[in-house]
Structures are given as C-alpha cells and as structure tokens.
N, C-alpha and C positions, 0 to 999 in steps of 0.2 A: 838834480837827484831823480830818483826811479822810484815811483809809488805804484807800492803793489797794492791790484784790487781786491778785496775780498773775497772770499767764495761765497757762491751763493747760498742764502740758508734755503736750507729744503722744507715744503710745504709739513705740516703739522701734519700726525698719523691719521686723525679723522679726514682730512682733505684728500689725502692718498686714498682712503679705503672709499671717498664719494667719487674721485677718480676715478679708480676700479670699478666700481658697480658702474659708471656710464661706457668704461668700455664694455664690459660682459652687456650690457644693454645693447649699444649702439654698433659695435664691430663684432660679436660673437651672437648675439640674438640668443640669449639665455631666459628661459621660463621664468614666469613670474614665481615659482616655488626655488628655484635655483637665486633669484636675488635675491628675496627674502630670506633664505636661509643664509648666505653668505654677508648679508647685511648685519643681519643678527650675530653673527660669530666674531666677524670682523671689529666691527663697532666694538662687542664686549671686549675683544684680544684689546685693541686701543685703548680701551677703557682701564683694563689691568696695567698695562706697559703705562701709562700716565699715574695713575696710583700707585705704584710702585718704586718707580721710577723716573717720576718728574712729569710735567706737562710738555717739558721742553725737549722731552726726549727725541730724537730724531731715528728715522728707519734705518740709517747705515749705523744707529751705535746700539742697534738692537742684536743678542746673541743669541745660538741657541741654546743656551743655558735661564736665558729668560722665559725663553717659547716651553722649556720644560718645567720650569717655576709654574706658570698659566695653566700648562695642563695638568699638573698636580693639584691645583686650584680644583679644575673641573670634576676631578677625584674626588676631592674634600666637599665638594656640591653633591656627592653622590649618583654624577653622573656616569651612565652604562660608556662600555669600551667603547660602541658603537657610536655614541652620542659622541665622545669625545674625537671617535678617529674620524667623523665626520668634519667636527670643528676644525682639525689640525689640517684635514684635505683641505679646508678652505685657506689656513694661512698659509699653506703653502705654495698655491694656487698664487696668492695675493703678492709674495715673497720671489716670486717667479716673474711677475710683470714687475714690479721693483727693478730686479734685475735687467732686463730686457729695458726697462726705460732709463737706466742708469741711475736709481736711487739709491742702490744698495750694491757694493761687487760682490759679493755669491749670496745665495740662497740660502739664508743659516736654517729657515726650519727644515730644507733636507737633510738635517744632521741629525734631526729629531726621529728615533723611530716609531713609528705606527702600533698603537695598540694592538696585539694579538687577540685578535676577537673570535672566540666558539662559532666552529663548524656547525648550522643548523641547515639542515635539509628540510626545505617547505613541505607543510603536510599537502599532498596534490590527490584529489579524489579520481577516483577510477575512470575509465572511459567508460566503461557500465553506468556508474554513480551521473557522469556527467552526461552522457546520450540521455539518461532516463529524467534529469531535471532541466534539458532543456527541451525537451519533446512533450512534458509534460506543464509548460506554463499554461496556467489557466485563471478563471476569475476570483479563485480561490485564494491565489498568493500575489495574483497581478491586480496592479489600479487601472493599469491598460494593457489587457495580455499582448496585442501585436505588436506594439510597441516595446513591451519589456521581454517578450522572445527572442526580437530583433536584435537588442543589448546583449543578451547573453548569449546568442551565434554570432556576432560578429567578436565581441570580445574573446568568446573560446575557439570561433574557426578562424580569426583572422590575427589572433594573439598580438592585438594593440592594445595601449596602455589605457587608463582609466581619461587622463587627460587627452589622448590624442581620439578617443571616442568622443569625448566630449567639443572637440574644434573641428569635426567633420562636419562638412557642406552638402546639400543634396548632390549637387554637378562634381563632387569628388568622389561620387560611384561611376566608374567607366563599366559601363552594362557591356558595350561591345568588346573590351578586351578583360571582361571579367576580374577585376581588379578594382582595387580603392587606393587612391592616392591619400598617405599618412603625414603628417607633417608632426615630426617626431621632436626628440629634443633639439635644443639648439635650432630649429626651424630646417632641419633636414628632412627632405622628402622622400618618401619610397613608395612601389607600388605592393601592396598584398593582394595574393589571388583572394577573389572571391569567389567562396566555395558553392555549389549549389543550394546547399539548406539555409546557409546564411541570405544567399541571394534571394531566395524564395521568401523567406522570413520580411527580409528588407522590402520586395514590391508589397508582399502583404501591409505591412503598416503603412508606407508611402501611401498606399491608395485609402487607407484612413486617412493618415494625415490631411490628404488631399481636402478628404469631405468635412472635416473641422476645422480646416481654414476656411474651406467657402462660409460654412454656416458661423463661422465666429463674424466674418465681415458682409459686407453687403455686396451683393453679384455684380457689380462693376467692379469694385476692384479686388473680388477674387476669382473670377472666373477664368484669367488668363494663368494665374498662378496655379491653378489648378490643372490646366491645360499643360503646362509648363513642366509640371512633374510626370501626370499620364505621358506625354511625350518619351521623356526619358527612361518609364517603366516599358516603354513599346523599343527600349534598346534601340532610338536611334539614333545615328550620328547629331553632330555638333549642329553643323551647317542643313540638316533636313529639319533641327530643331528651330536654329534660326529662323529658317523662311516659314514653318508656320507660326512661329510667333508674329513675324512681322506683318502676316496676313492679319490677327487679331489685335495688333498693339493698339491702344487707343490715338486716335487720331489727334488730341493734345499733347503729345510728348513724340519726343523722336525714340524708333527702338532701341539699346543698346545688346549686342549679340552676347548672348552669353547668360542674360536671365531679364525677367523681364520689367520694365520699368513705368511707374506710372508719377504722379505728383503726390507729395508728403500726406495731403489730405485723404488721398485714397488707400495708402499704404498702413494706416495707422490700425492697428487691430491685427495686421496678420502678415507673416514674413515668409519666404522662401527659402533662404540662404539655408539657416542652420537645421543639419538634420534632424537633432532632437529639439525642440524648441521647449521652453520652462512652460509657458503656457499657451494655451491658444484661445485666445479670447482676444475682444475690445481690450486697447490699452493706448494709453500715450507714451508711454516706453519706447523709445526704438526697438525696434524690432534685432536688429544684430546684436544687442545685449539677450536676447531672452533666449538663451541656454539652459539645458539643463546642466548644471554643476559636479564636479565630481565626487561630492557628498552626495547627493541625489540618487547618482548613478551608484553610490555604495550603500545607499540604503535600499534600492531596488534589488540588489542583487545578495545582498545579507536576505532580506526577506525571504526570499524564492528560495535561498539555499538550504535556512531554516526549516520550511515548511514541506522541502522535499528529504530533510534529516541529513542535512550535510553537517561540517563543524560548524559551530556556532562562529569561529575566526575567519568564513569565507569573507574572499572580498574581491573586487576587480583583480587585482593584481593574481588572484589567486586561479585564476581561467588563466591568464598569460604565462603562468608558471604550466599549466596543467597541458595548455597547448605544447609546449617546449619540449615539456615529458614526455608526452602522450606521441608528436611526430619523433622523437629518439625511439620510444619504445616497437613504435612499427617501422625504424629501420633505416629513418632520414638520418642525412649526413649533416654535423655537426655544423661543420659551415654553412650548408643551409639553413640551414635552421638559428644562427648567427644574422643572417642575409634576414631572412621574415620578421625577426622579433628587432632587427635595427640596433645590434650591440658594433659597438665600435672595436669591444677585443674579445678575441674567442673563450676567455677566461671569464667574464660575465655570462656568457652564455650558459660554460658547464655549470653555473652556479644556478641556473634555474632550472637543470634538466636533472632529471636524478634516474638510478637505475634501481629496482626493487632486489630484494633479496631471491625471490624468485626467478626474477630474468635471468641474474648473474649464474643460477642455480642451472636454469637451462640452457644458458651459452656453455657452463663447463659442460656440463652433460653429453651438449650436442658436436662439441671441438675437443676436450680433450682424448688423447688415445687409451688412458687408462681409468677414464669413465663408462666405458661401455664394459 
C-alpha cells in the first residue's frame, strides 16, 4: 500500500511578511524608512485578508480580485491615490518574492493596475533665489551659521538626499578628489563632485566644529580629534594623515589607521565620526548615535528659506529638485544628472527636473526656422 505524503502547509501570511522584511534587511540593505513603510503596508494587507477570507488563508489562495478589494478599502479610508499606489507597490514587491521563493505560482498583484496619479511638477526656487538664500545665511536665520550654510551648500551643491546628508562622516569628504562619498538607498555608494562653494563652506564649518569639540571635553581627549580634522582640511592623503596621527596617538592604546583611537573614558563627550553631530557637549551617550536627524535638517532648511522669502513648503528635497532642474537649465545631460542624483531609472530623474515656459520659448525661438 502506497502512502502519499501530505503537501507541506505554507506559513501564515504574517510569518511570510516577517520573512520578507528580514530579506529586505539582510540581503538588500533597505533603509529604515523603507522597512517601516513595508512593514506597515504588508501587515495591514495580511490583516485585511485574514479578516475577510479567514486566518487560514494561504498566500497561494490570494487572487487579484482580493487585492483589488483591499485597494478599494484604502480608498474607503480616504487615502490619496499616491498613498494607495505606495501600498500596492509594497504588496507587488512581496508577491514577487513569494513567487521566487515558491510560495505562489504567479504574482497576483501584477494583475492589479496602479492608480493613475496626477502629474505635479515640484515648485523649485530659481537660480537667483537659491544663490541669495545660500549666500545670506547668518545669525538672523541660523542657530549656527557655519553649520547651517554648509548644510544648504551640500544639499543644493551636491544634490544629495536628506538621509544621505545625515549619514555623512567627516572622512567621507575626499578633499584630494574634490568629491563626497555618499551612501544612498540600499547602501549603494556613489561619489558626488564637491564644488568650490560647498568645499569652502565645509572647511569653515569643520574648523568651528573642531574648536567646539575641543571645548566640549578635556584637552587630552580632544586634541587629537581636532588634529585629525585639521589634517583633512589641509587636503592631505590618508597615509599622510595616518602618519601624523601615529605621532600624536596616546601611548596607552595602539593607533588604528583612518580614525583616532582612545579609551572609552576619554571619548565620552566628543566624537569625530558624524559630519553633523546633534550636540557637542559632554554626554554619556555613545558618540556614534549623536547625529542630526532628518527632521532637524528639515527644520533648519525651512527656517532659513522662510526668512529669505521662499515658499513655506520648502524642505531639503526641494534643494535636490533644484539641483537637478538647474543643471538641466544650464545644459547638463539628463543621463549625467541621473548619475549625480543616484537614480536607478531615468524616468525618476525626469520627474525631478522641469523646464519652465520661458526656457521652452527660448528653445523654440532659437531652433525653429519659422520662429525668426
């Protein structure tokens, strides 16, 4: 008598969601923001399926009609089309992984149409407005003018994301190459050119930063971090910096190339890792955690923008939009802008850039034979 083995029971939907989140974390290096959004959307979708089709519903039993019903429930909750589209994108990505892992035969979410989104061009300040705003950062609009000017210069001059700025370290600035090493989405790295204006603002800020670090702790703990920064400001190569650091390293601990090394008791109250520390004063909190948050950067940018007469809806990403748009205005190739912004798809870059009516008129007048 032949005994047929029962087919294996697929894990519950919530378990599959947790497995996928681990894949995003460990294999794809997704950002904290992506993980938080995917966790929220996928757990809500799994709860909807369990509520309407039973807790025992398996992933292979979910059809595109179920996903459409869930999408309709989002509209019933008065979610915008953009929010519904983001939620659907998370479910599609999850089903794509389920298909590769063998839990489903096909991606049912791919049969559900994405909500048609209205095309809104971002409002971008003009080149003159941006130059005036960045050049006029002072005490009336900034709590720390040197730092805040450097923030605006890097955001607008390099076109990096807010989260990329908060993640920058001092040694990510490659002075010799005139570039900044940026860690983008998915832990992807790229080198972004560092312009003269941004470099000058960073040098002025780092000089003040070193002085404040020195004042925050005792001289023994802070003299070498200040030296580390000053050597970098001089544009010395890594080997030259390491040689100077070895000569000044404390004798009670071996020097590790690339960064100063001290006993923990001497390192409390200062740090040399984060480009923008959240506070420079004695604290028991580990220095590696003391960074300005994206929300803090947003408040700094908005306060200066409003003081200089820009729109109240200006935020750090507005400066990234302006970076791409102004490059395009001045004749930069769209592919080059794509590389500078770190976009995977050219279509994303096209959304970040825009041509004004005046520009289109100028192009028409200059190129069309019947316009003259």
